[in-house]
VEXNUNU-548282 format. One record per residue: residue number from 1; residue in one letter; chain; y, z, x of N, C-alpha, C, O in turn. Coordinates in steps of 0.1 Angstrom, whole numbers, plus 5000, padded with zeros to 4 digits. Atoms other than C-alpha are relative to their C-alpha. Layout:
N
(NUM,'A','A',(Y,Z,X),(Y,Z,X),(Y,Z,X),(Y,Z,X)) ...
//
This chain:
280
(1,'M','A',(5001,4995,4984),(1809,5784,7416),(5002,5013,4999),(4994,5021,5005)) (2,'W','A',(4999,4984,5001),(1820,5818,7408),(4989,5007,4995),(4987,5018,4999)) (3,'I','A',(5012,4992,5003),(1789,5828,7390),(4990,4998,5010),(4982,5007,5011)) (4,'L','A',(5008,5000,4987),(1769,5816,7422),(5008,5010,5010),(5000,5017,5017)) (5,'N','A',(4995,4992,4989),(1792,5835,7445),(4998,5015,4994),(4995,5024,5001)) (6,'I','A',(5002,4984,5003),(1789,5867,7425),(4988,5004,4998),(4985,5016,4999)) (7,'S','A',(5017,4996,4999),(1753,5864,7420),(4996,5001,5012),(4986,5009,5014)) (8,'T','A',(5003,5000,4986),(1750,5859,7458),(5003,5013,5006),(4996,5018,5014)) (9,'L','A',(4998,4988,4994),(1770,5892,7465),(4989,5010,4994),(4982,5016,5001)) (10,'L','A',(5008,4992,5006),(1751,5910,7440),(4986,4999,5006),(4980,5010,5009)) (11,'S','A',(5015,5000,4992),(1718,5899,7456),(5003,5006,5015),(4993,5012,5020)) (12,'F','A',(4997,4995,4989),(1732,5911,7488),(5001,5015,5002),(4996,5022,5011)) (13,'A','A',(4998,4983,5003),(1741,5945,7477),(4985,5006,4996),(4980,5016,5002)) (14,'I','A',(5014,4996,5006),(1705,5948,7459),(4990,5000,5014),(4981,5009,5016)) (15,'G','A',(5008,5001,4991),(1688,5938,7491),(5002,5010,5010),(4992,5015,5015)) (16,'F','A',(4994,4988,4993),(1707,5964,7512),(4994,5012,4996),(4990,5021,5003)) (17,'A','A',(5002,4987,5006),(1701,5990,7487),(4987,5003,5000),(4983,5014,4996)) (18,'W','A',(5016,4994,4998),(1664,5990,7493),(4999,5008,5010),(4990,5016,5010)) (19,'L','A',(5000,4990,4991),(1671,6008,7523),(5000,5012,4996),(4993,5020,5003)) (20,'G','A',(5003,4987,5004),(1675,6039,7504),(4989,5003,4990),(4989,5014,4984)) (21,'V','A',(5013,4996,5006),(1641,6037,7486),(4992,5002,5009),(4987,4993,5015)) (22,'E','A',(5007,4994,4991),(1622,6059,7508),(4990,5008,4997),(4980,5008,5005)) (23,'T','A',(5008,4989,5008),(1604,6085,7486),(4994,4996,4987),(5000,4989,4979)) (24,'P','A',(5009,5003,5012),(1578,6082,7458),(5011,5002,4988),(5012,4993,4979)) (25,'D','A',(4993,4996,5012),(1604,6100,7435),(5013,4993,4997),(5022,4996,4990)) (26,'K','A',(4986,5011,5006),(1628,6069,7435),(4995,4989,4996),(5001,4978,4996)) (27,'W','A',(5006,5014,5006),(1606,6046,7419),(5009,4996,4988),(5007,4984,4985)) (28,'G','A',(4992,5007,5010),(1631,6043,7390),(5011,4990,5008),(5014,4979,5004)) (29,'L','A',(4988,5007,4991),(1656,6032,7416),(4993,4984,5004),(4998,4973,5002)) (30,'A','A',(5008,5013,4994),(1630,6006,7430),(4996,4991,4988),(4994,4979,4991)) (31,'A','A',(5003,5006,5011),(1622,5994,7396),(5011,4991,4995),(5010,4979,4991)) (32,'F','A',(4988,5008,5004),(1657,5986,7386),(5006,4990,5012),(5012,4979,5010)) (33,'L','A',(4995,5013,4989),(1665,5968,7421),(4990,4988,4999),(4994,4976,5001)) (34,'N','A',(5011,5009,5001),(1634,5950,7415),(5004,4990,4988),(5004,4978,4991)) (35,'I','A',(4996,5007,5012),(1644,5936,7381),(5014,4993,5003),(5016,4981,5002)) (36,'A','A',(4987,5007,4995),(1680,5932,7391),(5003,4988,5009),(5011,4978,5008)) (37,'G','A',(5002,5012,4987),(1671,5912,7424),(4995,4990,4994),(5001,4979,4996)) (38,'L','A',(5006,5011,5005),(1648,5891,7405),(5010,4992,4992),(5008,4979,4993)) (39,'V','A',(4993,5009,5008),(1677,5881,7380),(5011,4992,5008),(5014,4980,5005)) (40,'T','A',(4989,5003,4991),(1704,5878,7406),(4994,4986,5009),(5001,4976,5012)) (41,'Y','A',(5004,5011,4991),(1680,5856,7427),(4997,4987,4994),(4999,4976,4999)) (42,'Q','A',(5002,5013,5007),(1671,5832,7401),(5011,4995,4994),(5010,4984,4988)) (43,'V','A',(4987,5007,5004),(1706,5826,7390),(5003,4990,5013),(5004,4978,5011)) (44,'C','A',(4998,5008,4987),(1712,5815,7427),(4990,4987,4999),(4993,4976,5000)) (45,'N','A',(5010,5013,5000),(1679,5794,7425),(5003,4990,4992),(5002,4979,4997)) (46,'V','A',(4998,5009,5007),(1688,5777,7397),(5010,4989,5003),(5009,4977,5001)) (47,'F','A',(4987,5008,4995),(1724,5766,7410),(4994,4989,5013),(4997,4977,5013)) (48,'F','A',(5005,5008,4988),(1707,5753,7443),(4990,4990,4998),(4991,4979,5004)) (49,'I','A',(5010,5009,5003),(1677,5738,7428),(5007,4986,4992),(5003,4975,4994)) (50,'S','A',(4993,5010,5006),(1702,5719,7404),(5008,4992,5006),(5013,4981,5002)) (51,'A','A',(4994,5008,4992),(1719,5708,7432),(4995,4986,5011),(5000,4977,5018)) (52,'H','A',(5008,5011,4991),(1691,5686,7448),(5002,4988,4995),(5003,4979,5003)) (53,'V','A',(4998,5013,5006),(1697,5658,7425),(5012,4994,5006),(5011,4983,5011)) (54,'G','A',(4986,5006,4995),(1735,5654,7436),(4997,4996,5014),(4999,4984,5018)) (55,'L','A',(5004,5006,4984),(1723,5656,7474),(4994,4990,5001),(4998,4982,5009)) (56,'A','A',(5006,5012,4997),(1700,5629,7470),(5006,4988,4994),(5004,4977,4999)) (57,'R','A',(4991,5012,5003),(1722,5607,7452),(5013,4996,5010),(5019,4986,5010)) (58,'D','A',(4988,5002,4991),(1748,5614,7478),(4996,4994,5014),(5004,4990,5023)) (59,'L','A',(5003,5004,4986),(1727,5603,7507),(5001,4985,5003),(4998,4977,4994)) (60,'P','A',(4995,5013,5000),(1737,5569,7523),(4991,4991,4998),(4996,4980,4996)) (61,'N','A',(5012,5010,5001),(1703,5551,7521),(4999,5002,4984),(4997,4991,4979)) (62,'V','A',(4998,5002,5013),(1704,5560,7483),(5011,4993,4994),(5010,4985,4985)) (63,'Q','A',(4986,5013,5004),(1740,5545,7478),(4999,4989,5002),(5002,4980,4994)) (64,'Q','A',(5002,5015,4995),(1731,5516,7499),(4989,4994,4988),(4991,4983,4983)) (65,'S','A',(5010,5005,5011),(1700,5510,7473),(5007,4999,4988),(5005,4989,4980)) (66,'E','A',(4993,5001,5013),(1722,5517,7444),(5006,4988,5002),(5004,4979,4994)) (67,'E','A',(4992,5013,5001),(1745,5489,7456),(4990,4987,5000),(4993,4977,4994)) (68,'D','A',(5008,5014,5002),(1716,5464,7462),(4995,5000,4986),(4993,4989,4982)) (69,'V','A',(5003,5000,5015),(1705,5473,7426),(5009,4989,4994),(5006,4978,4989)) (70,'L','A',(4990,5005,5008),(1740,5462,7414),(5004,4984,5006),(5011,4976,4999)) (71,'N','A',(4996,5015,4995),(1742,5429,7437),(4986,4992,4998),(4984,4981,5003)) (72,'G','A',(5014,5009,5002),(1705,5418,7426),(4992,4998,5012),(4984,4989,5012)) (73,'K','A',(5007,5001,4987),(1691,5424,7462),(4988,5012,4998),(4981,5016,5008)) (74,'K','A',(5009,4988,5002),(1668,5454,7446),(4994,5002,4989),(5002,5003,4980)) (75,'T','A',(5002,4996,5016),(1649,5461,7415),(5002,5013,4997),(5002,5021,5006)) (76,'T','A',(4995,4984,5003),(1658,5494,7396),(4988,5008,5002),(4989,5019,5008)) (77,'E','A',(5008,4991,4993),(1622,5504,7400),(4998,5006,5013),(4994,5017,5015)) (78,'D','A',(5002,4995,4986),(1623,5505,7436),(5010,5010,5005),(5008,5019,5013)) (79,'H','A',(4988,4988,4998),(1657,5525,7436),(4997,5011,4994),(5002,5022,4998)) (80,'I','A',(5001,4988,5006),(1643,5549,7412),(4988,5007,5006),(4986,5019,5004)) (81,'E','A',(5009,4993,4992),(1612,5555,7434),(5005,5004,5014),(4998,5012,5019)) (82,'L','A',(4993,4995,4989),(1635,5559,7466),(5004,5011,4997),(5002,5021,5004)) (83,'D','A',(4990,4987,5004),(1658,5583,7447),(4990,5012,4996),(4993,5023,4998)) (84,'S','A',(5009,4989,5003),(1626,5604,7435),(4995,5006,5013),(4994,5018,5016)) (85,'L','A',(5007,4995,4985),(1612,5604,7471),(5009,5009,5008),(5005,5019,5015)) (86,'E','A',(4987,4993,4992),(1644,5617,7486),(5003,5014,4992),(5006,5025,4997)) (87,'R','A',(4998,4983,5008),(1648,5647,7457),(4988,5006,5004),(4990,5018,5006)) (88,'N','A',(5010,4994,4995),(1612,5655,7467),(5002,5005,5014),(4998,5016,5016)) (89,'R','A',(5000,4999,4986),(1621,5655,7505),(5010,5010,5000),(5006,5020,5006)) (90,'I','A',(4987,4989,5001),(1653,5677,7499),(4993,5012,4995),(4994,5023,5001)) (91,'S','A',(5007,4986,5004),(1631,5702,7479),(4989,5004,5004),(4985,5016,5001)) (92,'N','A',(5012,4993,4993),(1602,5703,7499),(5005,5006,5012),(4999,5016,5016)) (93,'I','A',(4993,4994,4987),(1626,5710,7530),(5004,5015,4996),(5002,5024,5005)) (94,'S','A',(4993,4986,5006),(1643,5741,7510),(4987,5006,4997),(4986,5017,5002)) (95,'Y','A',(5009,4991,5002),(1611,5752,7497),(4988,5006,5012),(4981,5016,5010)) (96,'V','A',(5007,4999,4990),(1592,5752,7531),(5008,5012,5008),(5001,5021,5014)) (97,'W','A',(4990,4990,4995),(1624,5774,7544),(4996,5014,4989),(4993,5025,4993)) (98,'L','A',(5003,4990,5008),(1618,5796,7513),(4987,5008,5001),(4987,5020,4998)) (99,'S','A',(5012,4996,4997),(1583,5801,7521),(5000,5008,5013),(4993,5019,5012)) (100,'L','A',(4999,4990,4989),(1590,5815,7555),(5008,5011,4998),(5003,5021,5004)) (101,'A','A',(4993,4988,5007),(1616,5841,7539),(4990,5008,4993),(4986,5019,4997)) (102,'D','A',(5009,4994,5006),(1593,5849,7515),(4988,5009,5004),(4982,5017,4996)) (103,'S','A',(5010,4995,4994),(1566,5860,7538),(5003,5013,5004),(4994,5021,5007)) (104,'T','A',(4996,4987,4995),(1585,5890,7547),(5002,5010,4986),(5005,5022,4988)) (105,'E','A',(4997,4992,5014),(1589,5903,7508),(4992,5014,5002),(4997,5025,5001)) (106,'N','A',(5009,4989,4999),(1560,5926,7513),(4997,5006,5011),(4987,5013,5012)) (107,'N','A',(5001,4991,4989),(1565,5940,7547),(5005,5013,4999),(5007,5017,4988)) (108,'T','A',(4991,4987,4999),(1582,5973,7557),(5013,4995,4993),(5016,4983,4992)) (109,'I','A',(4987,5003,5006),(1615,5976,7538),(5010,4997,5008),(5018,4987,5005)) (110,'G','A',(4992,5003,4991),(1633,5978,7568),(4999,4984,5009),(5008,4978,5014)) (111,'Y','A',(5003,5012,4995),(1620,5947,7582),(5005,4987,4990),(5011,4978,4993)) (112,'S','A',(4997,5008,5011),(1624,5929,7549),(5016,4998,4997),(5020,4988,4992)) (113,'V','A',(4986,5003,5004),(1661,5936,7546),(5007,4995,5012),(5016,4988,5011)) (114,'I','A',(4995,5006,4989),(1669,5928,7581),(4997,4986,5001),(5006,4979,5005)) (115,'Y','A',(5005,5015,4998),(1650,5895,7581),(5007,4992,4988),(5016,4983,4990)) (116,'A','A',(4999,5010,5010),(1653,5881,7545),(5015,5003,4993),(5020,4994,4987)) (117,'T','A',(4987,4998,5006),(1686,5897,7533),(5012,4995,5009),(5022,4988,5005)) (118,'A','A',(4990,5006,4989),(1704,5892,7567),(5001,4987,5002),(5012,4982,5003)) (119,'V','A',(5005,5013,5000),(1690,5858,7571),(5010,4994,4988),(5018,4985,4991)) (120,'W','A',(4994,5006,5011),(1705,5850,7536),(5015,5003,4999),(5023,4995,4993)) (121,'V','A',(4984,4999,4997),(1740,5865,7544),(5006,4991,5009),(5017,4986,5008)) (122,'V','A',(4996,5010,4989),(1741,5842,7577),(5001,4989,4993),(5012,4983,4995)) (123,'V','A',(5000,5014,5003),(1733,5812,7559),(5008,4998,4986),(5012,4987,4983)) (124,'A','A',(4990,5002,5012),(1752,5818,7525),(5017,5001,5004),(5025,4996,4996)) (125,'I','A',(4986,4999,4997),(1787,5826,7542),(5003,4985,5001),(5011,4980,4993)) (126,'P','A',(4994,5012,4999),(1791,5790,7555),(4999,4992,4989),(5008,4983,4989)) (127,'W','A',(5001,5007,5014),(1781,5776,7522),(5012,5004,4991),(5019,4996,4985)) (128,'T','A',(4989,4994,5008),(1806,5798,7505),(5013,4995,5005),(5021,4990,4998)) (129,'L','A',(4986,5003,4995),(1835,5792,7528),(5004,4984,5001),(5015,4980,5003)) (130,'Y','A',(4996,5015,4998),(1830,5752,7530),(4995,4992,4987),(4995,4980,4987)) (131,'E','A',(5005,5007,5013),(1815,5745,7494),(5013,4993,4994),(5024,4998,4992)) (132,'Q','A',(4988,5008,5009),(1835,5718,7478),(4998,4999,4985),(4987,5001,4980)) (133,'A','A',(5000,4997,5016),(1843,5716,7441),(4991,4990,4996),(4990,4980,5003)) (134,'R','A',(5008,5012,5006),(1818,5697,7421),(4998,5004,4985),(4988,5008,4979)) (135,'P','A',(4999,4998,5016),(1832,5700,7384),(4991,4992,4994),(4988,4980,4996)) (136,'G','A',(5010,5007,5008),(1807,5693,7361),(5006,4994,4985),(5018,4989,4985)) (137,'K','A',(4994,5009,5013),(1813,5679,7323),(5009,5013,4994),(5005,5025,4995)) (138,'M','A',(4990,4993,5007),(1842,5696,7303),(4993,5007,4991),(4982,5003,4987)) (139,'L','A',(5008,4991,5009),(1832,5724,7280),(5005,4990,4984),(5017,4986,4982)) (140,'P','A',(4997,5006,5014),(1832,5707,7241),(5009,5010,4993),(5008,5022,4995)) (141,'P','A',(4992,4991,5005),(1859,5719,7220),(4994,5010,4990),(4985,5006,4982)) (142,'G','A',(5003,4989,5008),(1854,5752,7202),(4987,5006,5007),(4979,5012,4999)) (143,'S','A',(5010,4995,4993),(1827,5761,7228),(5005,5007,5012),(5016,5004,5018)) (144,'N','A',(4997,4991,4989),(1827,5786,7256),(4987,5001,5010),(4976,4997,5007)) (145,'Y','A',(5013,4997,4992),(1804,5795,7286),(4988,5007,4991),(4976,5002,4993)) (146,'F','A',(5012,4991,5005),(1782,5819,7266),(4995,4990,4987),(4983,4989,4985)) (147,'S','A',(5008,5007,5013),(1778,5796,7232),(4996,4984,5004),(4989,4977,4996)) (148,'V','A',(5003,5015,4996),(1776,5761,7251),(4983,5000,5004),(4978,4989,5002)) (149,'G','A',(5014,5001,4998),(1739,5767,7260),(4995,5001,4987),(4989,4991,4984)) (150,'F','A',(5005,5000,5013),(1729,5776,7225),(5003,4990,4993),(4993,4986,4986)) (151,'K','A',(4994,5010,5005),(1747,5748,7212),(4991,4986,5005),(4987,4976,4998)) (152,'N','A',(5007,5011,4993),(1729,5724,7236),(4985,5000,4996),(4980,4989,4993)) (153,'I','A',(5014,4999,5004),(1694,5738,7228),(5000,4995,4986),(4992,4986,4985)) (154,'F','A',(5001,5005,5011),(1701,5733,7191),(5000,4985,5000),(4990,4979,4994)) (155,'Q','A',(4999,5014,5002),(1713,5695,7196),(4986,4996,5006),(4980,4987,4999)) (156,'A','A',(5011,5004,4995),(1682,5690,7218),(4986,5001,4990),(4976,4993,4989)) (157,'Y','A',(5009,4997,5010),(1661,5705,7192),(4999,4989,4990),(4987,4985,4987)) (158,'R','A',(4998,5007,5010),(1674,5680,7166),(4997,4986,5006),(4995,4977,4998)) (159,'R','A',(5003,5011,4997),(1668,5652,7187),(4985,4998,5007),(4983,4988,5013)) (160,'L','A',(5015,4995,4993),(1629,5663,7199),(4993,4988,4992),(4985,4981,4999)) (161,'P','A',(5008,5011,5004),(1616,5636,7173),(5003,4986,5003),(4998,4976,4998)) (162,'R','A',(4998,5015,4995),(1631,5607,7190),(4998,5001,5016),(4999,4992,5024)) (163,'L','A',(5005,4999,4984),(1621,5619,7226),(4987,5009,4999),(4986,5021,5003)) (164,'K','A',(5013,4993,4999),(1586,5628,7221),(4993,5003,5015),(4987,5014,5017)) (165,'Q','A',(5007,4999,4988),(1574,5622,7256),(5009,5010,5010),(5004,5015,5020)) (166,'T','A',(4993,4988,4994),(1603,5647,7268),(4997,5014,4994),(4998,5024,5000)) (167,'A','A',(5003,4989,5005),(1593,5671,7245),(4985,5006,5004),(4983,5018,5007)) (168,'I','A',(5013,4996,4993),(1555,5671,7255),(4999,5003,5017),(4991,5009,5023)) (169,'Y','A',(4999,4997,4984),(1567,5671,7292),(5005,5016,5000),(4999,5024,5007)) (170,'L','A',(4995,4986,5001),(1587,5704,7284),(4991,5008,4999),(4989,5017,5007)) (171,'L','A',(5010,4988,5004),(1560,5720,7266),(4988,5001,5010),(4982,5011,5009)) (172,'A','A',(5012,5002,4990),(1532,5711,7293),(5009,5008,5011),(5004,5019,5015)) (173,'F','A',(4993,4994,4991),(1557,5722,7318),(5002,5015,5000),(5000,5022,5010)) (174,'F','A',(4999,4986,5004),(1563,5756,7302),(4988,5006,5000),(4988,5018,5005)) (175,'I','A',(5014,4994,4999),(1526,5763,7297),(4995,4999,5015),(4988,5008,5019)) (176,'L','A',(5006,5001,4986),(1518,5751,7333),(5007,5014,5007),(5000,5023,5011)) (177,'N','A',(4993,4989,4994),(1543,5776,7347),(4997,5014,4994),(4998,5024,5002)) (178,'D','A',(5004,4987,5009),(1532,5805,7320),(4986,5003,5007),(4983,5014,5012)) (179,'A','A',(5017,4997,4994),(1495,5800,7332),(5001,5004,5015),(4993,5012,5019)) (180,'N','A',(5000,4997,4987),(1504,5802,7368),(5007,5014,5003),(5002,5021,5012)) (181,'T','A',(4996,4987,4998),(1526,5832,7366),(4989,5011,4995),(4986,5020,5002)) (182,'T','A',(5011,4991,5008),(1499,5850,7342),(4989,5002,5011),(4985,5014,5013)) (183,'A','A',(5012,5000,4991),(1470,5839,7368),(5002,5009,5011),(4996,5018,5016)) (184,'F','A',(4996,4991,4987),(1490,5852,7396),(4997,5015,4999),(4990,5022,5007)) (185,'T','A',(5000,4986,5003),(1495,5884,7380),(4986,5008,4997),(4985,5020,5000)) (186,'L','A',(5014,4993,5001),(1458,5891,7371),(4993,4999,5012),(4985,5008,5015)) (187,'V','A',(5008,5001,4987),(1444,5878,7405),(5005,5013,5005),(4997,5022,5008)) (188,'S','A',(4989,4989,4991),(1472,5904,7421),(4992,5013,4995),(4987,5019,5004)) (189,'I','A',(5007,4989,5005),(1455,5932,7400),(4987,5003,5004),(4983,5014,5007)) (190,'S','A',(5012,4998,4998),(1422,5924,7407),(4997,5002,5017),(4988,5008,5023)) (191,'Q','A',(4999,5000,4985),(1430,5918,7444),(5003,5016,5006),(4998,5020,5016)) (192,'N','A',(4996,4989,4997),(1445,5953,7446),(4986,5009,5000),(4983,5017,5009)) (193,'D','A',(5010,4991,5003),(1414,5969,7431),(4989,4995,5012),(4983,5005,5017)) (194,'A','A',(5009,5001,4993),(1391,5951,7454),(5004,5003,5016),(4995,5003,5025)) (195,'I','A',(4997,4996,4987),(1411,5959,7487),(5004,5015,5000),(5011,5020,5009)) (196,'S','A',(4995,4984,5002),(1416,5997,7474),(5014,5000,5003),(5016,5009,5011)) (197,'Y','A',(4986,4998,4999),(1453,5992,7474),(5002,5002,5015),(5010,5010,5018)) (198,'D','A',(4998,4998,4985),(1452,5990,7515),(5012,4991,5001),(5012,4979,4998)) (199,'T','A',(4988,5011,4998),(1487,5978,7523),(5002,4993,5011),(5012,4986,5012)) (200,'I','A',(5000,5008,4989),(1480,5963,7555),(4994,4987,4995),(5000,4976,4996)) (201,'T','A',(5009,5012,5006),(1453,5939,7539),(5011,4993,4992),(5013,4982,4995)) (202,'F','A',(4991,5006,5010),(1479,5932,7511),(5012,4992,5007),(5018,4982,5003)) (203,'N','A',(4986,5007,4993),(1508,5923,7535),(4991,4989,5007),(4994,4977,5004)) (204,'W','A',(5006,5013,4995),(1484,5900,7554),(4996,4988,4990),(4999,4976,4992)) (205,'L','A',(5001,5010,5011),(1473,5882,7524),(5012,4995,4994),(5011,4984,4990)) (206,'T','A',(4987,5005,5005),(1506,5877,7512),(5009,4993,5010),(5015,4983,5006)) (207,'F','A',(4995,5008,4991),(1522,5867,7545),(4992,4988,5004),(4998,4977,5006)) (208,'L','A',(5007,5014,4998),(1496,5841,7551),(4999,4992,4989),(4998,4980,4991)) (209,'G','A',(5000,5007,5009),(1496,5829,7518),(5015,4995,4998),(5015,4984,4992)) (210,'Y','A',(4989,5006,5001),(1534,5822,7518),(5001,4988,5012),(5006,4977,5009)) (211,'W','A',(5001,5007,4989),(1529,5806,7552),(4993,4986,4996),(4999,4976,4996)) (212,'F','A',(5008,5009,5004),(1502,5784,7540),(5006,4991,4989),(5002,4980,4987)) (213,'E','A',(4995,5007,5012),(1523,5774,7510),(5013,4990,5008),(5016,4979,5004)) (214,'G','A',(4994,5008,4995),(1548,5761,7534),(4993,4986,5009),(4998,4975,5011)) (215,'V','A',(5005,5011,4993),(1524,5742,7554),(4993,4990,4990),(4992,4978,4993)) (216,'G','A',(5003,5010,5013),(1510,5727,7519),(5009,4991,4998),(5007,4980,4995)) (217,'I','A',(4987,5010,5008),(1544,5716,7510),(5002,4989,5010),(5005,4978,5006)) (218,'W','A',(4998,5012,4991),(1547,5695,7542),(4988,4991,5002),(4990,4979,5005)) (219,'I','A',(5011,5008,5001),(1512,5683,7541),(4999,4988,4989),(4997,4976,4990)) (220,'L','A',(4998,5009,5014),(1516,5669,7506),(5012,4990,4999),(5012,4979,4994)) (221,'W','A',(4991,5010,5000),(1548,5656,7513),(4996,4987,5009),(4998,4975,5006)) (222,'E','A',(5001,5011,4993),(1536,5636,7542),(4988,4990,4994),(4985,4979,4998)) (223,'L','A',(5009,5009,5005),(1507,5624,7519),(5006,4992,4991),(5003,4980,4989)) (224,'Q','A',(4992,5008,5009),(1531,5614,7493),(5008,4990,5006),(5011,4980,4999)) (225,'K','A',(4992,5012,4993),(1551,5592,7517),(4991,4991,5004),(4994,4979,5002)) (226,'R','A',(5011,5009,4996),(1519,5577,7531),(4994,4989,4992),(4992,4978,4996)) (227,'F','A',(5007,5003,5009),(1503,5570,7499),(5009,4992,4990),(5005,4981,4985)) (228,'G','A',(4991,5005,5010),(1533,5564,7478),(4998,5007,4985),(5001,5002,4975)) (229,'W','A',(5003,4996,5013),(1522,5588,7453),(5011,5005,4991),(5021,5008,4997)) (230,'H','A',(4989,4998,5010),(1544,5596,7422),(4999,5017,4998),(4989,5022,5001)) (231,'T','A',(4999,4988,5004),(1554,5631,7412),(4994,5005,4990),(4992,5017,4988)) (232,'R','A',(5008,4995,5009),(1537,5631,7382),(4984,5002,5003),(4976,5010,4998)) (233,'T','A',(5014,4998,4995),(1504,5625,7401),(4997,5012,5006),(4986,5016,5006)) (234,'L','A',(4999,4986,4992),(1512,5658,7423),(5000,5010,4987),(4991,5018,4986)) (235,'V','A',(5000,4991,5011),(1519,5676,7391),(4984,5001,4993),(4979,5012,4991)) (236,'I','A',(5014,5001,5006),(1485,5664,7375),(4990,5008,5010),(4983,5017,5004)) (237,'I','A',(5005,4995,4990),(1468,5676,7408),(5000,5017,5000),(4991,5026,4999)) (238,'N','A',(4996,4986,5004),(1485,5708,7406),(4993,5008,4989),(4987,5019,4991)) (239,'G','A',(5006,4994,5011),(1474,5716,7372),(4985,5002,4999),(4980,5012,4994)) (240,'V','A',(5013,4999,4994),(1439,5707,7380),(4995,5010,5008),(4986,5018,5004)) (241,'C','A',(5003,4988,4989),(1437,5730,7411),(5004,5015,4992),(4997,5024,4995)) (242,'L','A',(4999,4988,5006),(1451,5757,7388),(4992,5003,4993),(4987,5014,4993)) (243,'A','A',(5012,4996,5012),(1427,5755,7360),(4990,5002,5008),(4983,5012,5004)) (244,'L','A',(5013,4997,4992),(1399,5755,7386),(5002,5016,5006),(4992,5023,5009)) (245,'G','A',(5000,4986,4994),(1412,5788,7400),(4999,5010,4990),(4994,5021,4991)) (246,'C','A',(5004,4993,5013),(1414,5800,7365),(4988,5003,4997),(4984,5014,4993)) (247,'L','A',(5015,5002,5006),(1379,5788,7358),(4993,5014,5008),(4987,5023,5002)) (248,'W','A',(5009,4992,4995),(1367,5809,7387),(5001,5014,4999),(4991,5021,5002)) (249,'G','A',(4997,4987,5005),(1383,5841,7376),(4990,5003,4986),(4983,5013,4985)) (250,'F','A',(5005,5002,5011),(1369,5832,7342),(4983,5002,5003),(4977,5009,4995)) (251,'V','A',(5012,4999,4997),(1333,5830,7358),(4997,5016,5004),(4987,5021,4999)) (252,'G','A',(5000,4987,4997),(1338,5865,7373),(4997,5012,4989),(4992,5023,4990)) (253,'I','A',(5002,4989,5012),(1337,5881,7339),(4987,5004,4999),(4985,5016,4998)) (254,'W','A',(5013,4999,5002),(1299,5877,7337),(4993,5000,5013),(4982,5006,5014)) (255,'A','A',(5010,5002,4989),(1288,5868,7373),(5006,5011,5013),(5017,5016,5012)) (256,'S','A',(4996,4992,4992),(1291,5888,7404),(5010,4994,5011),(5014,5000,5021)) (257,'V','A',(4990,5009,4993),(1313,5861,7420),(5014,5000,4990),(5014,5004,4979)) (258,'G','A',(4987,5004,5011),(1349,5852,7405),(5010,5011,5003),(5013,5018,4993)) (259,'Y','A',(4989,4992,4998),(1376,5874,7423),(4992,5015,4999),(4995,5023,4991)) (260,'H','A',(5007,4988,4999),(1352,5903,7431),(4999,5007,5015),(5000,5019,5017)) (261,'R','A',(5000,4996,4985),(1349,5904,7469),(5014,4997,5008),(5022,4989,5003)) (262,'V','A',(4988,5002,4994),(1377,5905,7494),(5001,4986,5006),(5012,4980,5007)) (263,'A','A',(5001,5014,4992),(1365,5872,7512),(5004,4990,4990),(5009,4980,4995)) (264,'E','A',(4996,5009,5009),(1373,5854,7478),(5013,4999,5001),(5018,4988,5000)) (265,'F','A',(4986,5000,5004),(1409,5865,7477),(5006,4995,5014),(5017,4989,5013)) (266,'W','A',(4995,5006,4989),(1414,5854,7514),(4999,4986,4997),(5009,4980,4998)) (267,'V','A',(5001,5015,5004),(1400,5819,7503),(5008,4996,4992),(5016,4987,4995)) (268,'M','A',(4993,5005,5012),(1416,5816,7471),(5016,5002,5004),(5024,4993,5000)) (269,'S','A',(4984,4999,4998),(1452,5828,7485),(5002,4989,5010),(5012,4982,5008)) (270,'L','A',(4997,5011,4989),(1449,5803,7515),(5001,4985,4990),(5010,4976,4992)) (271,'I','A',(5001,5012,5005),(1438,5774,7490),(5012,4999,4992),(5020,4991,4994)) (272,'T','A',(4991,5002,5009),(1460,5780,7463),(5016,5001,5004),(5025,4994,4999)) (273,'S','A',(4988,5002,4994),(1492,5787,7484),(5002,4986,5004),(5014,4981,5003)) (274,'A','A',(4998,5013,4994),(1485,5754,7500),(5002,4990,4989),(5011,4982,4992)) (275,'V','A',(4998,5008,5012),(1482,5736,7466),(5013,5002,4993),(5019,4992,4988)) (276,'S','A',(4987,4999,5007),(1513,5754,7453),(5009,4994,5003),(5018,4993,4995)) (277,'G','A',(4987,5007,4995),(1534,5734,7472),(5001,4988,4992),(5012,4982,4992)) (278,'L','A',(4998,5011,5011),(1527,5706,7445),(5012,5004,4989),(5019,4995,4983)) (279,'N','A',(4991,4997,5010),(1549,5726,7423),(5015,4993,5004),(5024,4989,4996)) (280,'C','A',(4984,5004,4997),(1580,5716,7443),(5000,4983,4998),(5011,4976,4999)) 
//
């Protein structure tokens, strides 16, 4: 809990510190704030994402479903499916709101600080004041908060031969996220070159991209509820769409299309943003 609270306070300070970055000669401060802000933000993000599982299992309908399984009124498979859908629902709601907040990241500094950081302060204070203790597992003997993570990694590595499917999933998940981040970076470089670093066009592309990400999350959630798609199916669709986006850029190495025209970035920004909701 203290790690989350400290990271949240540091994020507030970093967010408001951007108000002091107004001239090009402060690029060093801007780089530091960017790196530090990403670190503290991701620390907070990990804590809240991890809470999704517990929140889903504490829902009344999920607890009732668990009792039905114990009483023989419901199969384990049906309960697992319900639990998965509820986790997805909570994640989708949180990511839709996150998309709305992220749409301000590349606007003017003042607007971004007032909207994004101030809103974070407003919604974080009630959580901090009313947060209930959620004690986790006790630390093993001879371990501390700095060493337990490395010990867990070592123990997991020793068990990989018995958990082959888990190992394949973790490897595939890492490759998918790495490919997604790398592709986004390369497309951003090509995009800035195509728009001649026009800040207004860049802001509109980013703004619409994040808004369509929220729309895409909502649409995909409705499709999952209607057709009963499993999370694995959505991840596969996401991987295929990501590969197609990368292949389009690959074609551009030799052809006149493939992230060369501004219109391509508008189309790909909307499509990839909508499909990125599958990551959730």
